[in-house]
N, C-alpha and C positions, 0 to 999 in steps of 0.2 A: 501512727502509721506508718506503712512500709509505701517504699516506693513502687513495687511493683502492684501493689492493690490501688484497683480504681477509685477513683472520686467522684460519688455518687452527683454530687452537688455540681462538677463541673460538666457531667456529661447532660445534665438537666439544663444547664447554663444554654449549652450547645446547641442541644435542641432546641430550647426556646428560641436561640436566634435564627436559628435553621426554618423556623417555623415562620418565625418575621417576616423576614426579608425575603419568602417564597410567598408572602399571604399577595393577592392583590389589594391595590387601593379603592376607596371607591370611587365607584365609576359615575360621569355628569349626570347620569338619567339618575341615581339614588339621589346626587346633592340636589338636584333640580326638581325632584319628589318632596324631598323635605323642604325646601324654599319654595314650592309652592303652598305648600300646610299651613309654612309660619307667616308667609303673605298673607294668606285669607282672612289673618285676624290686624292686618295694618288698613285701618280704614284714612288714616287722615292726607289727602292729598299732599303735601308738605312733605311728610316721612315717606309718603310712597316715593317723590320723585328723589330723594334722598340715597332710597334704595335703588333706584335706576342708575345711579352716577356709581355704581363699586364699583361692576367692571360688566363686561358683554353678555357673562349668563346670567347677571341678577337682570340686569337692564331688560332682554328678553323675558325673560320670567316674571318680571315684573307687571311688562307691556302684558302678557298672555293669562297673567290673572288679575287685571285692572276690571273693577265693574262700574265706575261711576267717574265718567269727564266729565271737566268742565272750564268752557273754553269762554274766559272772558271779552273776549274781541273775536267773532267769526272771522275778520279779515285777518287775523294772526298765524292763520295755518291753513294750508288747502288741506278739504273736507276728505278727499280719497287718503292722503298720505295719513291724516289724523285717524281713521276708524283702520286702514289697513295697519298700523303699528299695535291699535288697542282694539281688537277684531272680538273680545268676547265682551263687550261692554254693555251693560245690562242698562242706564241710565244716561243723558245728556242734558247737563246745562248750558246753554247759548245768549250769548250776548251779544246782541248786535248793535243798534245806534248808539252815540254819546248820551250819557246821562241828562244833558242839558237840552237833549229833544224833549222833555219834559216840560221843558219853558216856552215850547216854541223857538229855538234857539238852532234847532238844524232843520235846513227846508226840506218840504216835502219831495219825496223821490231820491234823495241822498243815498239810498242802500240798503243793504242788510237784508239782502233776498236770501230764503233759508231753501230754497230749489236744490242747489248742490249739494246741501247737505242732505239733505232727504234721498236722492238718488244716493247719494255714498254711503249711508245707514242702510239701506233697501238692499245695495249691493253687495254689504261686506258684512253687517251686522243682522241681517234680517231672522237668525234664529234665536239672538240669544236680546234684541232691543227690546225694553219693555218701558220705559219713561223717558218723556221730554219734558225738560221745561225751560221754554224760552223767551227771552225780556228783550224790547224795543227790537223785534226781527217783524220781518214783511213774509207772511205766511199765505200763500195764495189756496184758492180752494183745491184747485188739484196736488198741491201738498199735502192737504188733510187725505185727500181719496189714495195717492200712494202710501200714506203712511197706513191708512186704514187697509189695503188690498197687499203690501209688501208686507208687514211686520206683525207674521201672525200669534207672535205672543206680547204683542202692545196692549197696555192698560192703564197709561198713567198720563196724561197730557194736562199741561200749566201753561198758559199762554198769556204772559204780563206786557200790559202795555205794545201789544202787538197790530197789527194792519195787513189789510189786503185778503182777508175771508169773510164769507159772510155764511149765509143758511145752506147753501149749496154743496158746502164744503164740509161744515158741520153734519150736512145729513149722510154724506158720503163714509166720514169718519163712523160716526155709532151705528151703521147700520155693518158693518165690515169687521168692527172691532167685537168681538164676540166675547173678549175679555175685559171691556174698559171698568175699568174704577174707577179712575179720579176725570174728569174732564171741568177743569177752571178758568174758565176767563174771563181776568182782571185788568179792569181800565184797558182794555182792548177797543180800536174803531174796528166797528161794522160796517160792512160793505153795501149789505141793503138794509137804510137804517129806517126805513117805515114800515108800516104794513100793505102799502099801497103797490110797494115793488113788485114787478112781475116777476122779479127771479128767486121770489121768497120763496123757499120751503118749510113745511111746517116739519124741522130736523127733531123735536123730541120726540115724534110720535113713530122717527124711523128706528128707535132702542128697537130689539128685537123682543116680541113676546115673550120669550122665555131668558130673557136678561132678567139676570137677579144679582150680580154680582159688585152693583155700581155703591162705593163708599162716600164718594164727596162731590158735589155737582155742584158750579157757583156760574151763574150766567148774569150776576149785577149789571154787566155793560149792553145786554141786550136791548135795543133802543124799543122793540116791539114786544106787543103782546103773545104771549106763547098758547098752546093750545094744553090750557090747564086740564081737561079731563084726563089727559095721556098722559101729564106731567103726574097727576095723582095716582094712575096706574103704575108708573114708575115707580114712585116711592113706596104705593104698597107692595111691590112684588122685590123692595131691594132692603132683607132685613139689615144688613149691615152698613147702611148709609148711616153715616156720623156727622156730616157736612153737607149744609144746604145754605144757598145763596141764592136769594132772586132779585129780580129786578123790580123797577119801580110801578109796572105795571100789575100787581099782584097788592090787591088789596089787602086789608086785614081780614077780612071774614075767608077769603081764599085761603090766605095763610093760614088762618085757624084749620080748614079742614086739610090743609097739607099737613101741618103739626100734628093731628090726632092719629094719622096714617105712619107718623115718624118721631112716636115719645122719647127713641132711645139717642136724638140726635145730641151731639155735643158743640157742633159748632151752627148759628144760624144767621143770615144776613134778612132782615127784613126786604119788605117793600113799600108803598104806602103805608103807614103807620095811622090810619086817623077812619073813620068809623062815617056814615054819612047821618045828614042831619035830617033824622026822621023819629017818628015814636017810639022808636024797638030801639034806640040808641045807647039806653041807659042796662039794661038788658044783653045787648053784645058788650057794653064795656064789663059787664060780670064773665060771660062768659070766655071773652080773651084771657080774665085772669085764671081763671078755672085752665083754659089750656094752657099757659103759661107754669102755674102750679103742678101742671104733671109731666114738666120737662126736668125730671131727677138728674140727668146728667147733662146738662146745660154747663159750659163754661167759657163761651165766648158768643156775642151777642153783637151785632153792628146793623146798619142798616135805619131805618127807623127815619123813615123820610117823612117830613109835613107831618112829624108828631103833634096830637093835640092834648094840649095840656091835663086835660081828664083820664088823657090815656096812659101818661104816666105811672100810675100806679098799680098797672096791668102786671107791669113788669118787678115787681120789687119780689113776687116768689122766687124768681131766677137770681138776683142781684149777688146774694149770700154767698152765693157759688161758683160766681163769674169770676172768672183769672183774665180775663179779657173785654173791654168794653170800648169800643169804636164808635163814637158819636160824630167823626167828620163828616155825615152828608144831614146834622140834624142842627138846627136852627135854636137852639137852647137857650135859655136864660140862667143867672146864678140862681134865682126863686126857685126855677123848677128844675135845675141839676141838683142842687141840695138834699132834696126828700131821697131821692135817687140815690146819690154816692154815699149816702149815709149809710146803706145797707149793702156796700162793696168795701166790707173790710178783704176779702183773700185779693185785690185784684192786683195785676201784675203787670198788665198793659193796658194804656188807656189813651184814645185818640179824642181830638174834641176838636170845634169850630174856636175861633177867640171870644164869639158870644156869651160864653161862659163868663168872663172877664177875670179879672184879680179875684174877686170874692168866690167864684167858683173854684178856684186854684186853692184857697183856703181852706175850704170842703175836702177838696182830693186829700190833702197835705195832712186835715187832720184826720182823716178814715183812714186812708191805705198806705198802711207804712212799710209794705210790701209792696210796693211801685218798683218797678225795675227799667218800664220805658213808658216817656212821656211824649206825645206828640200835639203842637196847637198850631192847627191853620188857619189864614185868616181868610174869613168869611169874604173880603174888598182887597184883593191883590194886590190892587194899585198902588205905588207910588202912594199918591194923594190922599189914604184914607187915613182915619182917625185910631183905625185898631180900638181893641177892648183891652187889651192884657197889657202890662208894661214890666218893668222891673220889680214892681212889688209881688206881681203871683211869682217872678222869678225865685225870692227871699223866701217866701211861705212854702215852697216846692222843696227848696234846698232843705229846710229848717225842719220839713215833716217828714219828707222822703229820703231819708239817708241811705236807702240799701240803689239808689238810682242809680243806672246803669248807664243808660240812653235817654238824650234827649233832643226834639227837634221843637221850634221856637221860634214863631213867627208875631214882633212887634215893632210897635213904634216907637215906643221911649225906652232906654235903657242907660244904666250908670255900672262906673266900675264896680262902684263897692254889691251892687247884686254879684256878677261873675265873680269878687272873690269869696262870697259866703257859698256862693254854690261849689268854688272850689275848695273851700277847708273843709264843708260839710258833705259834700257827694265824693270823695277823692276815688274812689272807683271806679271813675265814668269811662266806660270806650268809647263813648262817641257823644259829642258835642256839635250841634248845628243850630248858631243863632242866625238869626234874617231879620235882622233893622231892617227895614220898609223904608225905602226913602234911599237918597243918595247923601255919603256922608256925613251921617246924622252921627253928633259928639254925646259925649254923658252929658244928660239932662241935667245933671244938678251943680256939676262945674260949668259945661262947653266946653272942654279938652278932649282930647280924643282920647279913646277906650283899648289903648294900647294897654296898660295895667293891668284888667281886669282879664282881658284876653290872655296876659302873659302869666297871670296866676293860675287860668287854669291849664294851661299845657302845662307849667311846672310842679303844680301840686296833683294833676291825675296821671298818675304814671305809668298807668295801663290805656293812655290816650290813643286811639288808632286810627279816627276818623273826625276832623273838624270843619266847619265852615264857620268863615268869619265874615261880617260886615259891619258899616259903621265907619267913623271916622276913625282911620287909623295911620300910622306914621310907618316908616324904615323901622322905628325903634323895636314897634311889634314884633315885626318879621324877624328883627335881630333875639331876641325872645323864643320864637317860633325854631329858630336855626340851633339856638344854644340848648333847649330843654326838648325839643320834639323829637327823640329820638325815636319813638314807638308811633309816631304819625306816619299811616300807610297811603291816609285817603284825604287831600286839604283841596274846600271849595274856596275859594276870594273873591268875593262882591264890594267894588266901589275901594279896594285896599290901597296904601302905598304913597308913598310921594317921588320916589323915584330906581330906577333900575339896580340898586343895590338892596333895595326891599327881594326883590328876586333873588340875586347872589345868594341872600345869609339864608333864604329856603333850603336852594338847591346844594348848598355846600353843608349845611345842619343837616339838614332832614333825612339823614343816612337809610331810611326804612321807607321813602316814600315811593308812592307805586303809581297814584292818580293825582296829578294835580289839574285842578279846573281854576280860570281866571276869567273875569271878565267886568268889562267898564274899570279898569285899572291902568296909571301911565308909564306899561314895562312897555321898552322897545326893543330894537337889535340889541343891543347891548344887555339888555338885561338877559335875553333870550341866550345870545352867544355865552353867558357865563354860565349854562347849564350843560355843554357839550359835554362833558367830562361823565354828566350824569343821567343823561336821558337813555343810555342803553339798561339802564337797571331799572326803568320805570314802564308800567305797563303804556300810560298814554299820556297825553299834555292836551288840553284845549285850552287856547288863547282869543277871547271873544271881546270885540270892542277896545283893543288894546292901541299901542301904537308901533305897531309893527309895519313893516314894509318888504316887497317881494323880497328884497337885495336879502336881507338879514335871512328870510325863510329860505333861500338858494343856498348861501353860507352854511346852513345847517343841513339841508338836503345833501352837499356837497361833502362835506366833512363824518357826516354818517349815513352813509351808504344802506346800512341794514333797516334804517329805520323809514319806515313811509311817512311824507311829510305831504301833507292835504292844506293846498289853501281853498276855501267855502266862499265863495262870490255871491251877493244875490239872485238868484234865479232870472227875474224878471231883467235883470242888464245884460243878459246872453254871455256870450264867453268871456269870460277874461283874458286880459291883456298882459296884465303883469309887468307893465315896466318895472327896472330895480326900484325907482321911487315911488312907487305906486302905493298905496296904505292898505294892508290885507283886513279882511274885516272880521275873517273866523278863520282860526289856525288848528289844526288839526293830527298830530304825531303820535302813531302808535309803532309798538315793535311787530316784527312781522317775520315768520317763514316763511312765508309765500309771498314775498314781494309786493310791487303796487298791486292791487285790485284792478279784472278788466272791466267792471262794471259801473265805473264812474261817469254820472252825467255829468253834462255840459259845464255847467256852473261849478264844475267839483275842477281844481286843475292842482295833478300831480305832479310835485316837482322832483 
């Protein structure tokens, strides 16, 4: 080719280069649209939090597209700031009082009111808000009315261990929420607690006559009888109802009336599971069995309060399909449990009182090979009680239920050998909570501390995230926790350790620790100050009846200005003086973007 002839390939390259140079880059709007689409498929809170840290664009887009917000401590952030950042959330999970409130260790009137959050949600998220899950929060009647009137799309409310409200608030909620699908009241304290209360409102009859979208209704904690006819009518016009849990005022005969209206139920919590002692009792038992035989979709059963032994066979028809059986309200002996549990081959979750004994647990281990969660509660929670289960029951479970992931076990007697067996046979445990009733209980076989057993649990269970320990424990056990407990996020300690060194081991070794709860342990100011470099990475720390002084607590508050440090005293003792050498009964520290709260009662001193 001569020099005069044009090179077509060079011409094409120049043309391509010119075009590429002149093409505009993708606009921010295009990138944001793509990012919004991608983020819709990311639901894990941890993953979304990571996305929000990439850059300002990602932070803004993630906030605008987030549909669910979970706040582990309602005092950790200002409610207006939270909902302004996430204006399009459809659901909110909110926790209030510390978990030790369940054991009566948080004085009444401590706080955790919902009003500020309710007002913020109505002001900012009225168009999108559909679901609320509140735990240990004080919810007033006016709060419920505000939700009902101010959130037009709202349809799902779950209250767990909440207080402050009664029938007037429930009536206002159900009357105004035209799309209410879920109303679950679980272990709540109701203000109007008897049928003679003049403020009592027949809230169940306030559901609109046209309301037919109910999917879940739980009112086990309501302490008075409700309008049965209104309840039956509501159930009859709710074809999508799949979960129903009634209170103890519903008799077995009334329950059968309701179940005939809702054979599609998947979850059932019964009321008083007994029949009147009359000549029709035998026929009534047969009728009950026939009703349960028609419940082909039932997979969850709870309640069964005051059950009579002759009624136990009535639930046999559904036992084979159950995945969850909750007998924590049922006083039942091993002999009564065995014929029931024999039918429960598909059980994955089992809760019971310790009256089932070690023999009852043996029956569970023989039949329930797919069990994933076990909780055994004490009938008598006092430290002096003898209890019905022991280390033997734990060994039975470990040998027969190898797929176990979570266990809560109250007992009086325990051995290191049982804990070692559990750690070897169930290495996939993520939750291990052992409550040995009584203080500093040793290994019942050797009389020595329980260090080895708990140490093996932490060492062998590589996925352990939550651990509760009790019994006679020395600093050596806490050294093992710090060495092997790298995945532990929640740790509860009762009557453990023998010096501040134990707390130092924990805080320096458990790098992922988020929640620390300690009661009746010999940890003082030195142990507390050993955690100065770790507290900012934790959600909260609770110490109850330890050896802290006001001086040590003030030092923590001075050195960690972004931690809220609350000293909680007996409300009947007046305003705490808090001289430097004064002992501190309860210390609650938590991370907060909002700073100290402004609703603390007089018995709470924020340092």
